[in-house]
C-alpha positions in Angstrom: -9.0 -67.9 -45.3 -10.7 -64.7 -46.4 -12.6 -64.6 -43.1 -9.3 -64.9 -41.2 -7.8 -62.1 -43.2 -10.8 -59.8 -42.6 -10.6 -60.5 -38.8 -6.9 -59.8 -38.8 -7.5 -56.5 -40.6 -10.3 -55.5 -38.2 -8.0 -56.3 -35.2 -5.3 -54.1 -36.7 -7.6 -51.2 -37.2 -9.1 -51.5 -33.7 -5.6 -51.7 -32.2 -4.4 -48.7 -34.2 -7.3 -46.6 -33.1 -6.9 -47.5 -29.5 -3.2 -46.8 -29.5 -3.3 -43.5 -31.4 -2.4 -40.4 -29.4 -5.3 -38.4 -28.0 -4.7 -35.6 -30.5 -5.0 -38.0 -33.5 -8.2 -39.6 -32.1 -9.7 -36.1 -31.7 -8.7 -35.1 -35.2 -10.2 -38.3 -36.6 -13.7 -37.1 -35.6 -15.7 -35.6 -38.4 -15.2 -31.9 -38.7 -19.0 -31.6 -38.9 -19.6 -33.2 -35.5 -20.8 -30.5 -33.1 -18.5 -30.1 -30.0 -20.8 -29.6 -27.0 -18.1 -30.1 -24.4 -17.8 -26.3 -23.8 -19.9 -23.3 -24.9 -18.3 -21.1 -27.5 -17.3 -17.7 -26.2 -20.0 -15.3 -27.2 -18.6 -12.0 -25.8 -16.2 -9.9 -28.0 -13.6 -7.6 -26.5 -16.0 -4.7 -26.8 -18.5 -6.5 -24.7 -15.9 -7.1 -22.0 -15.3 -3.4 -21.8 -19.0 -2.7 -21.7 -19.4 -5.2 -18.8 -16.5 -3.6 -16.9 -17.9 -0.1 -17.3 -21.3 -1.3 -16.2 -19.8 -2.9 -13.1 -17.8 0.2 -12.2 -20.8 2.4 -12.9 -23.0 0.4 -10.5 -20.4 0.5 -7.8 -20.0 4.3 -8.2 -23.8 4.6 -7.8 -23.5 2.6 -4.6 -20.8 4.8 -3.3 -22.8 7.9 -4.1 -25.7 6.5 -2.2 -23.5 5.7 0.7 -22.0 9.2 0.8 -25.4 10.9 0.9 -26.6 8.5 3.6 -23.9 9.4 6.1 -25.4 11.0 9.2 -25.1 11.1 13.0 -24.4 7.4 13.6 -21.2 7.7 11.6 -19.9 10.5 13.9 -21.0 8.4 16.9 -19.1 5.4 15.6 -15.9 7.4 15.1 -16.2 8.6 18.7 -16.8 5.1 20.1 -14.0 3.6 18.1 -11.6 6.4 19.1 -12.5 6.0 22.8 -11.4 2.3 22.9 -8.7 1.8 25.5 -8.0 -1.6 24.1 -8.5 -2.6 20.4 -11.1 -2.4 17.8 -12.3 -5.9 17.1 -13.4 -6.2 13.5 -15.5 -9.3 12.5 -17.5 -10.7 9.7 -18.2 -13.8 7.7 -17.7 -14.6 4.0 -17.0 -11.6 1.8 -17.8 -9.3 4.7 -15.1 -11.2 6.6 -12.5 -10.4 3.9 -13.5 -6.7 4.1 -13.3 -6.9 7.9 -9.7 -8.2 7.7 -8.7 -5.3 5.4 -10.5 -2.8 7.8 -8.5 -4.1 10.8 -5.3 -3.8 8.8 -6.0 -0.2 7.8 -7.0 0.8 11.3 -3.9 -0.7 12.8 -1.6 1.0 10.3 -3.2 4.4 10.8 -3.0 4.6 14.6 -6.0 2.7 15.8 -5.0 -0.7 17.3 -7.3 -3.3 15.7 -7.6 -7.0 15.2 -9.8 -9.3 13.1 -11.6 -12.1 14.9 -13.3 -14.9 12.9 -16.9 -15.3 14.1 -16.8 -19.0 13.4 -13.8 -19.4 15.7 -15.1 -17.1 18.3 -17.3 -19.7 20.0 -14.4 -22.1 20.1 -12.1 -20.0 22.3 -11.4 -16.9 20.3 -13.9 -14.9 22.3 -11.0 -14.6 24.7 -9.4 -12.2 22.3 -12.3 -9.7 23.0 -11.8 -8.0 26.4 -12.9 -5.0 28.4 -11.8 -1.7 26.8 -12.3 -3.1 23.3 -14.9 -2.0 20.8 -16.5 -4.4 18.3 -17.1 -3.5 14.7 -19.3 -6.2 13.1 -20.0 -6.5 9.4 -23.0 -8.3 7.9 -24.9 -7.1 4.9 -28.1 -9.0 5.9 -27.5 -8.5 9.6 -28.6 -12.1 10.2 -25.2 -13.9 10.0 -25.7 -16.8 12.4 -22.0 -17.0 13.3 -22.1 -13.5 14.8 -24.5 -14.6 17.5 -21.8 -15.6 20.0 -20.0 -12.3 19.5 -23.2 -10.4 20.0 -23.9 -12.3 23.2 -20.4 -11.8 24.4 -20.7 -8.0 23.8 -23.9 -7.9 25.9 -22.5 -10.0 28.7 -19.4 -8.0 29.2 -20.8 -4.5 28.2 -18.4 -4.2 25.2 -19.6 -1.5 22.8 -20.9 -3.0 19.5 -20.9 -1.0 16.3 -22.8 -2.7 13.4 -22.3 -2.2 9.7 -25.3 -3.6 7.9 -27.9 -2.9 5.2 -30.7 -4.0 7.5 -31.1 -1.8 10.6 -33.9 -3.9 12.0 -31.9 -7.2 11.7 -30.6 -9.2 14.6 -27.2 -7.4 14.4 -28.7 -4.0 13.8 -31.0 -4.1 16.8 -28.4 -5.5 19.1 -25.8 -2.9 18.2 -25.1 0.2 20.3 -24.5 2.1 17.1 -25.8 0.9 13.7 -24.2 2.1 10.5 -27.0 1.3 8.0 -25.8 1.1 4.4 -28.3 2.0 1.7 -29.6 -0.8 -0.5 -27.7 -1.0 -3.8 -27.7 -3.1 -7.0 -25.0 -5.7 -7.1 -22.9 -5.6 -10.3 -23.3 -9.4 -10.7 -25.8 -10.1 -13.5 -27.4 -12.7 -11.2 -27.6 -10.2 -8.3 -25.9 -12.7 -6.1 -22.1 -12.2 -5.9 -21.2 -9.4 -3.4 -19.7 -6.6 -5.5 -21.3 -3.2 -5.0 -22.1 -4.1 -1.4 -18.5 -5.0 -0.5 -17.2 -1.9 -2.3 -19.5 0.2 -0.1 -18.3 -1.7 3.1 -14.7 -1.1 2.1 -15.2 2.6 1.5 -17.1 3.1 4.8 -14.3 1.3 6.6 -11.7 3.6 5.0 -13.9 6.6 6.0 -13.8 5.4 9.6 -10.1 4.9 9.6 -9.3 8.3 8.1 -11.7 10.1 10.4 -9.9 8.4 13.3 -6.5 9.2 11.9 -7.4 12.9 11.6 -9.0 12.9 15.1 -5.8 11.5 16.6 -3.5 13.9 14.6 -1.7 10.8 13.2 1.2 12.2 11.1 3.5 10.9 8.3 6.2 10.4 11.0 3.8 8.2 13.0 2.9 6.3 9.9 6.5 5.5 9.2 6.8 3.8 12.6 4.3 1.1 11.4 5.7 0.9 7.8 9.5 0.4 8.1 9.6 -2.0 5.1 8.9 -1.8 1.4 8.5 1.3 -0.8 6.3 3.1 1.8 8.9 2.6 4.5 11.7 3.8 2.2 9.7 7.0 1.3 9.2 7.7 5.0 12.8 7.4 6.0 14.6 10.5 7.1 17.8 12.0 5.7 19.8 11.2 8.8 19.1 7.5 8.1 20.9 7.5 4.8 23.5 10.3 5.0 27.3 9.9 5.2 28.8 11.2 8.4 32.1 11.5 10.3 35.2 10.6 8.3 33.1 10.1 5.2 32.4 13.8 4.9 34.4 15.6 2.2 35.3 18.9 3.9 38.1 21.4 3.5 38.8 25.1 3.9 38.5 28.0 1.4 42.3 28.4 1.2 42.9 24.8 0.2 44.6 24.4 -3.2 42.6 23.0 -6.0 44.9 20.0 -6.4 44.3 19.0 -2.8 40.5 19.8 -3.2 40.4 17.4 -6.2 42.2 14.8 -4.2 39.6 15.0 -1.3 36.8 14.8 -3.8 38.3 11.7 -5.4 39.0 10.0 -2.1 35.5 10.5 -0.7 33.8 9.5 -4.0 30.7 11.7 -3.4 31.2 14.1 -6.3 31.5 17.1 -4.0 33.5 18.9 -1.4 32.1 21.1 1.4 34.0 24.3 2.2 34.0 25.3 5.9 35.3 28.3 7.7 37.4 28.5 10.8 34.3 28.1 13.0 33.3 24.9 11.2 30.4 26.5 9.3 29.6 25.6 5.8 30.3 28.6 3.6 30.4 26.9 0.2 30.4 23.8 -1.9 32.3 22.5 -5.0 30.8 19.7 -7.1 32.3 17.8 -10.0 30.1 20.0 -12.2 31.8 23.1 -10.9 35.1 21.5 -11.8 34.0 20.8 -15.3 32.7 24.3 -15.8 36.0 25.7 -14.7 38.2 23.2 -16.4 38.8 25.6 -19.4 40.0 28.4 -17.1 43.7 29.0 -17.3 45.6 28.0 -14.2 42.8 26.1 -12.5 45.2 24.0 -10.4 46.9 27.2 -9.1 43.6 28.5 -7.7 42.0 28.0 -4.2 38.8 26.2 -3.3 37.3 29.5 -2.2 37.8 30.9 -5.7 35.4 28.6 -7.5 33.1 27.4 -4.7 29.3 27.9 -4.8 28.7 30.3 -2.0 25.0 29.4 -1.6 24.8 25.6 -1.7 21.5 23.8 -1.2 21.3 22.2 2.3 18.8 20.1 4.2 18.0 19.2 7.8 18.7 15.7 9.0 15.1 15.3 10.0 13.8 16.0 6.5 12.0 13.1 4.8 14.2 11.3 2.3 11.4 11.7 -0.3 11.5 15.5 0.2 15.3 15.5 -0.3 14.9 13.6 -3.5 12.3 16.1 -4.7 14.8 18.9 -4.0 17.5 17.2 -5.9 15.3 16.7 -8.9 14.0 20.3 -8.8 17.5 21.8 -8.6 19.0 19.3 -11.0 21.8 18.5 -8.6 23.1 15.2 -7.3 24.2 15.9 -3.7 23.2 17.8 -0.6 25.0 18.8 2.6 23.1 18.1 5.7 23.5 20.9 8.3 22.6 21.8 11.9 23.1 25.4 12.8 25.1 26.0 9.6 27.5 23.2 10.5 27.7 20.2 8.2 26.8 16.9 9.9 26.3 14.8 6.8 26.1 14.6 3.1 23.8 12.6 0.8 24.1 11.7 -2.8 21.3 10.6 -5.2 22.9 7.1 -5.2 22.3 6.9 -1.5 18.5 7.3 -2.0 18.6 4.8 -4.8 20.3 2.2 -2.6 17.7 2.9 0.2 14.9 2.3 -2.3 13.5 5.8 -2.0 13.7 6.2 -5.8 
């Protein structure tokens, strides 16, 4: 009987332990048992900052070495890329491939048609993307990336100029290139000296240097830039005043002899907080804002006066071709909320700060 009771108790204990929630089973372990499932964090927040500063410092040193190493081949590379009648084909594998993609995007958005071609896909049909008139920009830190061999052979076969970006000038890529941009050796920020860190920062910076040199050579302007950036914040900042201004019947205009009661009615109907005053020839000779109304509200007989009596005779105006961002800057500097847009002293539009807000300029 006692044996049966003991067996029953053991079964109950075993069953309870098996059915207990995971949290309870973990808590049931002795608090003195060492937990070797994961290493305890050994770096304090101060150590993280030290690590970050060391990483940035090493990458800065790499950039300094890159800057002092620039010489004739860089200028030759800019000329070669600039003479492409087709596109700049940027290629690379691994981390160099990620940098190559960014280079292609930067070149394309700054006036140099460019496209990334994956070297691993090149020998499976994508070599057809590389044609006469193109220039190839190939990235490989070691210069021995096997996947680039088909692109190198294609460049030789069809006499397509090849610019290399590598740390090994005597490598397969460096010796095959028409122009070799040899990057100086630099210490990777990775403690194991394995993960590409300083090296990719140097590649990225050299790619930016090529893109900006080409931009300057082509005379690529902010207006040109806006053509390729119609969306987002950049696109909004590069819009022109004529793209957001009110025109036609939306313009609040009247003459200098208009009564103040009628002037106020026009201001209210157009809901732009201002009225432009034009002479008989249609030229803008003044402007009244809701601020002017408030400042004159204490004057006796305001409603018996004329628009020309209280108008600002030197209103701030802008051209329809002015960048929207510049117009916003003017509004902020002068602490005003609206501007008339003129061509030859004649008002063709009006913009309010709210128009720029809606357009995403501010």
